[in-house]
C-alpha positions in Angstrom: 53.5 4.5 49.6 54.5 3.7 52.9 51.3 1.8 53.7 52.0 -0.3 50.6 55.5 -0.9 51.5 54.8 -2.1 54.5 52.3 -4.2 54.0 54.4 -5.8 51.2 57.2 -6.6 53.9 55.2 -8.1 56.4 53.6 -10.3 53.8 57.1 -11.5 52.9 57.8 -11.6 56.4 54.9 -13.8 57.2 55.9 -16.0 54.2 59.1 -16.8 55.4 58.3 -17.6 58.6 56.0 -19.9 57.2 59.0 -21.8 55.7 61.1 -23.1 58.5 62.6 -25.6 56.0 63.9 -22.7 53.9 64.9 -20.8 57.2 66.7 -23.9 59.3 68.9 -24.1 55.8 70.0 -20.3 56.1 70.5 -20.1 59.4 72.5 -23.3 59.7 74.8 -21.8 57.1 74.7 -18.6 59.1 75.8 -20.4 62.0 78.7 -22.5 59.9 80.1 -18.7 58.7 80.2 -17.4 62.1 82.0 -20.5 63.1 84.4 -21.3 61.2 85.1 -17.4 61.2 85.7 -17.9 64.8 87.9 -20.7 64.4 90.0 -19.0 62.1 90.4 -15.8 64.3 92.3 -18.2 67.0 94.7 -19.5 64.2 95.3 -16.1 62.4 98.7 -14.3 64.0 96.8 -11.3 65.6 93.7 -12.5 65.5 90.6 -9.6 65.0 93.5 -7.4 65.0 93.5 -7.5 60.8 90.0 -5.5 61.2 91.9 -2.1 61.8 94.4 -2.7 59.0 92.0 -3.3 57.0 89.4 -0.4 57.6 93.3 1.8 57.6 94.0 0.8 54.4 90.6 0.9 53.0 89.8 4.6 54.2 93.4 5.3 52.6 92.9 4.0 49.6 88.9 5.6 49.6 90.9 9.2 50.3 93.1 8.7 47.5 90.7 7.1 44.6 91.2 9.7 42.0 95.1 9.3 42.2 94.7 5.7 42.5 92.5 5.4 40.0 94.6 7.0 37.3 97.9 5.1 38.4 95.4 1.7 38.0 94.2 3.0 34.2 97.5 3.7 33.0 99.1 0.5 34.5 96.3 -1.6 32.9 96.3 0.4 29.4 100.2 -0.7 29.4 99.6 -4.1 29.8 97.4 -3.9 26.8 93.9 -4.0 28.6 91.6 -1.8 27.4 89.9 0.4 30.2 86.2 1.8 30.3 85.2 4.5 32.8 81.6 3.8 33.2 79.3 6.6 34.8 76.5 4.6 35.2 74.9 1.3 34.4 73.6 2.4 31.1 76.8 2.7 30.0 78.7 0.2 31.6 76.2 -2.5 29.6 76.6 -0.3 26.1 80.2 -0.8 26.4 80.1 -4.8 26.9 77.1 -4.9 23.9 79.6 -2.9 21.8 82.5 -5.6 22.4 80.1 -8.6 21.7 79.0 -6.9 18.4 82.1 -6.3 17.1 83.6 -9.6 18.3 80.4 -11.3 16.8 79.8 -13.2 20.4 76.6 -16.0 20.9 78.2 -16.8 24.3 78.9 -15.2 27.5 80.0 -17.2 30.7 80.2 -15.5 34.1 82.2 -15.9 37.3 80.3 -15.0 40.1 80.2 -10.9 40.3 77.8 -9.1 42.5 79.2 -5.9 40.7 77.7 -7.6 37.0 74.4 -8.0 39.5 74.1 -4.3 40.4 73.6 -3.6 37.0 71.4 -6.2 36.1 73.4 -7.2 32.6 72.2 -10.4 32.5 68.4 -9.2 30.7 69.8 -6.5 28.4 72.4 -9.0 27.1 69.9 -11.8 26.9 67.6 -9.6 24.6 70.4 -8.7 22.6 70.4 -12.6 21.5 73.3 -13.3 23.5 73.4 -16.6 25.5 74.3 -15.7 29.0 75.2 -18.8 31.8 76.2 -18.8 35.0 79.4 -20.5 35.7 79.7 -20.7 39.8 76.7 -23.6 40.8 75.3 -21.5 43.1 74.8 -18.6 40.8 73.8 -20.8 38.1 70.9 -22.5 40.6 69.2 -19.1 41.0 70.1 -18.3 37.5 67.5 -21.3 36.1 65.2 -20.9 39.2 64.8 -17.0 37.8 65.8 -15.2 41.0 67.9 -13.2 43.0 70.5 -14.3 45.2 69.6 -14.9 48.9 72.8 -14.3 50.2 75.8 -12.6 49.1 78.1 -15.6 49.6 76.3 -18.7 49.2 73.5 -17.2 46.5 71.0 -20.7 46.9 71.7 -21.9 50.1 68.0 -21.5 50.4 67.1 -24.2 48.0 67.1 -27.9 48.9 68.8 -30.8 47.3 65.5 -31.8 45.6 64.9 -27.9 44.5 68.2 -27.9 42.6 67.5 -31.6 41.0 64.3 -30.1 39.3 65.6 -27.4 38.0 68.7 -29.3 36.5 65.9 -31.9 35.0 64.0 -28.9 33.7 67.0 -27.5 31.8 68.9 -30.8 31.3 66.0 -31.9 29.5 67.4 -35.7 31.4 66.4 -37.1 35.1 68.7 -35.7 37.3 68.6 -37.6 41.1 69.3 -35.3 44.1 72.1 -37.4 45.8 75.2 -33.9 45.9 77.5 -35.6 43.9 75.4 -36.6 40.8 74.0 -32.9 41.1 77.7 -31.5 40.9 78.3 -34.3 38.1 75.5 -33.1 36.6 76.8 -28.8 37.0 80.3 -30.0 35.6 78.8 -31.9 32.6 76.5 -29.3 31.7 79.0 -26.4 31.8 82.1 -27.8 30.2 81.4 -26.8 26.5 80.3 -23.8 28.3 83.8 -23.0 29.4 85.6 -24.7 26.3 83.3 -22.6 23.7 82.2 -19.6 25.0 82.9 -16.2 23.3 83.7 -13.9 26.1 84.2 -15.0 29.7 83.0 -12.0 32.0 84.0 -11.6 35.8 84.2 -9.0 38.6 87.7 -8.6 40.8 87.7 -8.4 44.5 90.4 -6.2 44.1 92.2 -4.0 41.8 96.0 -3.2 42.2 97.0 0.1 41.4 101.2 -0.5 41.6 100.7 -2.9 38.7 97.6 -3.1 36.8 96.4 -6.5 37.8 93.1 -7.5 39.5 92.8 -10.8 41.8 89.2 -12.9 41.4 89.1 -15.2 44.5 86.5 -18.3 43.8 86.2 -22.0 45.4 85.2 -23.6 42.4 87.9 -22.6 39.8 85.0 -21.3 37.4 87.0 -17.8 37.3 90.1 -19.4 36.0 88.4 -21.3 33.5 85.9 -18.2 32.4 89.2 -15.7 32.2 91.6 -18.2 30.3 90.2 -20.1 28.2 88.4 -18.2 25.4 89.7 -15.3 23.9 88.1 -12.3 25.4 88.0 -11.5 28.8 85.8 -8.6 30.6 85.8 -7.5 34.1 83.2 -5.4 35.6 84.4 -4.1 38.8 83.8 -1.1 41.1 85.9 1.6 41.6 86.1 1.2 45.2 87.7 -1.7 45.0 91.5 -0.2 44.1 93.7 -0.2 46.8 97.3 0.8 46.3 99.8 -1.9 46.1 100.1 -5.6 46.4 100.9 -5.8 50.0 97.2 -4.3 50.7 96.0 -6.6 48.0 97.2 -9.7 49.7 95.7 -8.0 52.9 92.6 -8.1 50.9 92.8 -11.9 49.9 93.1 -12.8 53.6 90.1 -10.6 54.3 87.2 -11.6 52.2 87.5 -15.1 53.0 88.3 -15.5 56.6 85.4 -13.1 57.1 83.3 -15.0 54.8 83.7 -18.4 55.1 86.4 -19.0 57.4 89.1 -19.6 55.3 92.7 -18.3 54.5 92.8 -17.8 51.6 89.9 -18.8 49.0 90.3 -22.5 47.2 91.6 -20.4 44.0 93.0 -16.5 43.8 94.1 -15.7 40.6 96.1 -12.3 40.1 95.7 -11.4 36.3 97.6 -8.5 34.8 96.5 -8.8 30.9 96.6 -11.7 28.5 99.4 -13.8 27.3 99.4 -14.1 23.3 98.3 -17.0 21.7 100.4 -19.7 19.6 100.8 -19.0 16.0 97.8 -19.6 13.5 95.2 -18.2 16.4 92.3 -16.7 14.6 92.6 -13.6 16.2 94.5 -11.9 19.3 93.5 -12.5 22.9 91.5 -9.1 24.3 91.1 -8.4 28.0 89.1 -5.1 28.9 88.3 -3.8 32.7 85.6 -1.6 33.2 85.3 0.3 36.2 81.8 1.5 37.3 81.5 4.7 39.0 77.0 4.1 39.2 77.0 6.5 42.4 80.3 5.8 43.9 81.4 9.0 43.4 78.3 10.7 45.0 78.9 8.2 47.9 82.4 9.1 48.7 81.1 12.7 49.0 78.3 12.1 51.2 80.0 12.0 54.8 77.1 10.1 56.1 78.0 6.8 54.0 81.1 7.4 52.5 82.3 4.7 55.1 80.0 2.1 53.1 82.5 2.4 50.3 85.1 0.3 52.3 82.6 -2.5 52.3 85.0 -5.9 51.1 81.6 -7.6 50.1 82.7 -11.1 52.7 79.2 -11.1 53.8 80.0 -11.4 57.5 77.3 -8.9 58.3 74.8 -10.9 57.0 75.8 -14.4 58.8 75.5 -12.2 62.0 72.0 -10.0 61.3 69.2 -11.5 63.4 66.3 -11.2 60.9 68.5 -11.3 58.1 69.2 -14.7 59.5 65.1 -15.8 59.1 64.3 -13.7 56.3 66.4 -13.7 53.8 68.4 -11.8 51.0 64.7 -11.5 48.8 63.4 -9.7 51.9 66.3 -8.0 53.3 68.2 -6.4 50.0 67.4 -5.4 46.8 70.8 -6.4 45.0 72.9 -5.9 48.0 71.4 -7.4 50.9 71.8 -7.6 54.4 72.9 -4.9 56.7 75.6 -3.2 54.8 73.1 -3.3 51.8 70.8 -0.7 53.0 73.7 2.1 52.8 74.4 0.7 49.2 70.8 0.4 47.9 70.1 3.7 48.7 73.6 4.8 47.5 73.3 3.0 44.0 69.2 2.2 43.4 67.6 5.0 45.6 65.9 5.6 49.1 62.8 4.1 48.1 64.4 0.7 46.9 66.0 0.6 51.0 63.6 2.1 52.3 61.7 -1.2 51.8 63.9 -3.4 53.7 65.7 -0.7 56.0 63.1 -1.6 59.0 64.3 -5.0 59.3 67.5 -3.5 60.9 66.6 -3.9 64.5 70.1 -1.8 65.7 71.6 -4.6 67.5 75.1 -3.2 66.8 76.4 -7.3 65.8 77.1 -6.2 62.0 79.7 -3.3 63.4 81.7 -5.7 65.3 81.4 -8.6 62.5 83.1 -6.5 60.0 86.1 -6.9 58.9 86.6 -3.5 58.2 85.0 -2.4 61.0 82.0 -0.2 59.2 79.9 1.5 61.4 76.9 -0.1 59.6 74.5 1.0 62.2 75.1 4.5 61.5 74.4 4.5 58.3 71.7 2.8 58.5 70.2 5.1 60.6 71.1 7.7 58.5 69.1 6.0 56.0 65.9 5.6 58.1 66.4 9.3 58.9 66.1 10.1 55.2 63.3 8.0 54.8 61.3 9.7 57.5 62.2 13.3 56.1 59.9 12.0 53.3 57.4 9.9 54.6 56.2 9.6 58.4 57.5 6.8 60.8 54.8 4.4 61.6 52.1 4.5 64.7 54.6 1.5 65.9 57.8 3.3 65.5 56.3 6.8 66.9 55.5 4.6 70.5 58.8 2.9 70.8 60.6 6.2 70.5 58.5 7.6 72.6 59.0 4.6 75.0 61.0 6.6 77.9 57.9 8.8 78.3 55.1 5.8 77.8 57.0 4.2 81.1 56.7 7.7 83.3 53.5 7.6 82.3 52.9 4.1 83.5 55.1 4.8 86.4 52.7 7.9 87.2 49.6 6.0 86.9 50.7 2.9 89.3 48.6 0.1 89.9 46.1 1.1 87.3 48.4 1.5 84.5 49.8 -2.6 85.7 46.0 -3.5 85.5 45.4 -2.0 82.3 48.1 -3.6 81.1 46.9 -7.0 81.8 43.5 -6.4 80.2 42.7 -8.1 77.1 40.3 -5.9 75.9 42.3 -2.7 77.0 45.5 -4.4 75.0 43.7 -4.7 71.8 43.0 -1.1 72.4 46.5 -0.6 72.6 47.6 -2.4 70.1 45.1 -0.7 67.6 46.1 3.0 68.8 50.4 2.5 69.7 51.4 -1.1 67.5 52.1 -2.4 70.9 51.6 -6.2 70.4 48.9 -7.6 72.7 50.7 -10.7 73.1 53.8 -9.3 74.7 54.4 -9.6 78.1 55.3 -6.3 79.7 57.1 -5.5 83.2 55.2 -4.1 86.1 55.6 -0.2 86.9 56.8 1.0 89.7 54.8 4.2 91.7 57.9 5.5 93.0 60.8 6.0 90.8 64.7 4.8 91.3 65.1 9.0 91.1 62.4 9.4 94.0 63.8 6.7 96.2 67.2 7.8 95.9 66.1 11.6 96.3 64.4 10.5 99.9 66.6 7.5 100.7 70.1 10.1 100.4 72.1 7.1 100.7 75.6 7.8 102.2 78.9 5.5 102.2 79.3 2.9 105.2 82.7 3.3 105.2 85.7 5.9 104.3 85.0 6.9 100.4 87.7 5.4 98.1 85.7 5.6 95.0 83.7 8.5 93.7 80.2 7.0 91.0 77.7 8.3 88.8 75.1 6.1 88.3 73.0 6.3 85.1 70.2 4.1 85.6 68.0 4.9 82.4 64.3 3.8 81.5 63.8 0.3 83.7 65.5 0.7 86.6 63.8 4.2 86.9 60.4 2.7 86.3 59.8 -0.5 86.4 63.4 -2.0 88.3 63.7 0.7 91.0 64.4 -1.9 93.5 67.6 -2.8 91.4 68.9 0.1 90.8 68.3 0.7 94.8 70.1 -2.5 95.4 73.5 -1.1 93.1 73.5 1.8 94.6 73.9 -0.3 98.3 76.2 -2.6 96.7 78.0 0.4 95.0 78.2 1.8 99.1 79.1 -1.0 100.4 82.2 -1.2 98.3 83.1 2.3 99.8 81.8 4.5 96.6 80.2 7.7 97.0 77.2 7.7 94.7 75.6 10.5 93.0 72.8 10.7 90.5 72.6 14.1 88.8 70.4 15.5 85.7 70.2 12.8 83.2 67.5 11.4 80.8 66.9 7.9 79.4 69.6 7.0 76.9 67.6 8.0 73.6 68.4 4.3 71.9 65.5 4.3 70.5 65.9 7.3 68.3 69.0 6.4 67.1 67.3 2.6 66.3 64.6 4.3 64.5 66.6 7.0 62.6 65.5 10.3 64.5 68.9 11.3 64.9 68.3 15.1 65.4 66.6 13.7 68.9 69.3 11.0 69.5 71.7 13.7 68.8 69.8 16.2 71.4 69.9 13.6 73.8 73.3 12.6 73.7 74.2 16.4 74.1 72.3 16.9 77.9 73.1 13.6 78.9 76.9 14.6 78.1 76.5 17.5 79.4 75.6 16.4 82.2 77.8 13.8 83.2 81.4 15.1 81.6 81.9 17.5 84.4 82.0 14.5 86.7 83.9 12.6 85.0 86.6 15.5 84.9 86.5 15.4 88.5 87.3 11.5 88.4 83.9 9.7 88.8 83.4 6.8 87.3 80.1 6.4 85.2 78.2 3.0 86.3 74.8 2.0 84.6 72.8 -1.3 85.2 72.2 -1.9 82.0 73.9 -2.7 78.8 72.2 -0.5 76.1 72.7 2.4 78.3 76.4 1.8 78.7 76.7 1.0 75.2 74.7 4.1 74.4 77.7 6.2 76.1 80.5 4.1 75.4 79.9 4.1 71.5 77.0 5.5 70.5 77.2 9.1 71.7 80.8 9.7 70.3 79.6 9.0 66.8 76.5 11.0 67.2 78.3 13.7 68.5 81.6 13.4 66.5 83.9 12.1 69.1 83.7 15.8 70.8 86.5 15.8 73.7 83.6 15.6 76.5 81.8 12.6 74.5 84.9 10.4 74.9 85.9 11.9 78.3 82.2 10.8 79.1 82.9 6.9 77.2 86.1 6.9 78.8 84.9 6.7 82.3 81.7 4.3 81.6 81.6 1.0 82.8 79.4 -1.3 82.9 78.0 -2.6 86.8 80.0 -5.4 87.5 83.2 -4.9 85.9 83.2 -2.0 87.9 82.1 -4.3 91.2 85.1 -7.0 90.1 87.1 -4.0 90.7 86.1 -2.5 93.8 84.5 -5.6 95.9 86.6 -8.0 97.9 87.7 -10.9 95.8 87.0 -14.1 98.5 84.0 -12.8 99.9 80.9 -16.0 100.6 79.9 -18.6 98.3 76.3 -17.6 98.3 75.4 -19.0 95.3 77.6 -22.2 95.8 75.3 -25.4 94.1 73.0 -23.2 92.1 73.5 -23.5 88.0 72.8 -20.2 85.5 72.6 -20.1 82.2 74.0 -16.7 80.7 72.9 -14.5 78.5 74.9 -11.7 77.2 72.7 -9.0 74.6 73.6 -7.8 71.7 75.1 -4.4 72.8 77.3 -6.2 75.6 79.6 -8.2 72.9 81.3 -4.4 72.5 81.5 -3.8 76.2 82.7 -7.3 77.4 80.5 -10.2 76.3 79.1 -10.1 80.0 82.4 -11.8 80.9 82.2 -9.6 84.0 78.7 -10.9 84.8 80.0 -14.0 84.8 82.9 -13.9 86.4 80.9 -12.0 89.3 78.1 -14.5 89.7 80.9 -17.5 89.6 83.0 -15.4 92.4 79.4 -15.7 94.5 79.7 -19.8 94.2 77.5 -20.1 91.3 78.1 -22.5 87.8 77.4 -20.4 85.3 76.9 -21.3 81.7 77.5 -19.0 79.0 74.6 -19.9 76.4 74.2 -18.6 72.6 74.1 -19.1 69.2 76.3 -16.5 67.9 73.4 -13.5 67.2 70.5 -12.0 68.9 67.7 -13.1 71.0 65.5 -11.6 69.0 64.2 -8.8 70.9 66.3 -5.9 69.5 65.5 -3.5 72.2 62.2 -2.5 71.4 61.7 -4.0 68.7 59.8 -7.1 69.7 57.5 -5.1 71.3 56.0 -4.2 68.0 52.6 -5.6 66.9 52.7 -8.6 63.9 55.1 -9.8 61.6 57.3 -6.2 61.5 57.8 -6.7 65.7 56.7 -9.6 67.5 56.1 -12.1 65.5 60.0 -12.0 63.5 61.1 -11.6 67.0 60.5 -14.9 68.1 61.2 -16.7 64.9 64.9 -14.9 65.2 64.9 -16.4 69.2 63.4 -20.1 68.8 67.5 -21.3 68.3 68.2 -19.3 71.5 65.2 -20.5 72.9 66.0 -24.4 72.6 69.4 -24.1 73.6 68.5 -22.6 76.9 65.7 -25.1 77.3 67.4 -27.6 76.3 70.9 -26.4 78.6 69.4 -27.8 82.3 69.8 -24.7 83.9 67.4 -23.6 87.2 67.3 -20.0 85.3 68.8 -17.3 82.6 70.6 -14.8 83.9 70.8 -11.2 82.1 71.6 -7.7 82.7 69.6 -6.6 79.8 65.6 -5.7 80.8 64.7 -6.1 77.3 65.9 -9.7 76.5 64.3 -10.8 79.8 61.3 -10.3 78.5 61.9 -12.2 75.1 63.8 -15.2 76.7 61.3 -15.1 79.4 58.4 -15.7 76.7 60.7 -18.0 74.5 61.8 -20.5 77.2 59.0 -20.8 79.9 62.3 -20.5 82.5 62.9 -17.9 84.7 65.0 -14.9 84.0 66.8 -12.7 86.3 69.5 -10.5 86.9 72.5 -10.5 89.1 71.5 -8.7 91.4 68.2 -9.8 91.7 69.4 -13.7 92.3 72.0 -12.4 95.2 69.2 -10.3 96.5 67.0 -13.6 96.9 69.3 -15.1 99.1 70.8 -13.0 100.9 66.8 -11.3 101.4 64.8 -14.3 100.8 60.9 -13.3 101.2 
């Protein structure tokens, strides 16, 4: 089954890569979303600080959900609303069908609702003879195309105006122009009689308010208001996790949703509904309001410590707007009903592990979804948990096993250099290696050094060149140890020259590939070893310094999560610094401007965004006299740690497709070279741009030690 799943996923990826127009449309949409969000945060009082408030509110509401649900239901019923607690999708659908039968309904008009998508309500309603019409323009297009939404907020973003015109012509039976204003006019003309004559209006709810028994519906087209107000029967289908306590908390969500999704504050239409007012005299029958509160696996999710946090999702789509691989393949590949990163744990919980396994390998564990999430949900950790559960049923792929053993392969390559270096540049051997290990033959790999950094440091036993002012533990990770020990030694020399005593205790590579591919047991073992080794030094006042961003990220962000925020893990995290952040603190501010007249483009790796966004490296190079231009497109370069080393569509091909927009930015920037601290990003950028890619220390070393 796993082989068939991977084959299907690779076919879908290849198909997406072969259709650049749809990919470009999705990418442009994601960029607009990210850009608008960033601009909105500049104007929002407190900026991104609202994330902590959203996180706290959602956590408290989930903790008290049983009491909130009871209060919400009570207040709904006091307002005359009929409430149904649906255990699963079938129960919710049966309730709607019963309401439709009782009222003799013929037409159901729907406002956009992911919860009704979750239970796939349209098909059973249509089979029962009801006409079901999506009234959100994007959802209407998708319904006419017979597809599922491509994106949570922009469901038809992959469709061109000509595609839409052809769909409208087929449905409306007349020629339709592909001009945008004529398309929207056609949609209005098509929907108006449906709004006016619908029997049942159906919506979701962005928020339910326990305090008042009200619901909040957010739209940009006004269709939500038409659906709920014109007809005499309204049915709301909402997940139990949408309930908050107070109006003030609802207002917070109303702000958080659109800011994170489209950069708006708030959406064009925010509808607050508290029951329904009666019609005037002569009305054929009273108006009805129904609220279906759906469980469908949510209680089970709430009781699952590893996935519980997913219930804090506010459905803004921000994680999709920043996800590197989603930006290429879209929601038809990266998702089932719930698309994108948050879709992996949600799908596992409500639609089953098998469904989540279909697209979980598309997560490259860049961590960007956590950085942008308005509820600060630890999506990467939940995805790693889902991957682990999948691997308990079926073994990791050959390529995944290879990537999780990257440090052992690096040790072997170093031990057998220079023979290993020759073999890795031998085409027949690379073809064989790809077949055996899943490592793409086209990927250029860094050379291995015979003498590792650990060995060189042990032999050299460096000593400070002036009185000790700082005590440093150097955490070198894989690349600086096996591929570029000269970088590690250069860093140590720089630290010593600034008055540091540098020690290198026993350590293992960060183990991040274990996390990325869902082997959390081994990831925890590595974290435990390194924390146990480093904590005594941290306790003794040492600063832990790493030249590799992912290693620093693992020490500061990943290890505490893996080790349940233990005291030792927290101590190691608080004592860890990136190399250039620390150098800025300890080196003289007004050194010689040895890089004056040089111009470089800076790349910030994904994991650095949570640490300092490479600002320290930029400032450090500027301190050396260089002009440094930050060049980025707001997401990953595509390498995704070891993801881009894997062969074929689910690796190398997809990695290059993700990186294309960034490659172009660098090529057009007019810089002499790219500078990055990430060893794996350097591989990707060098191949994608054909520019030189250097570590900041390498740039300085070229000047200080020419030749």
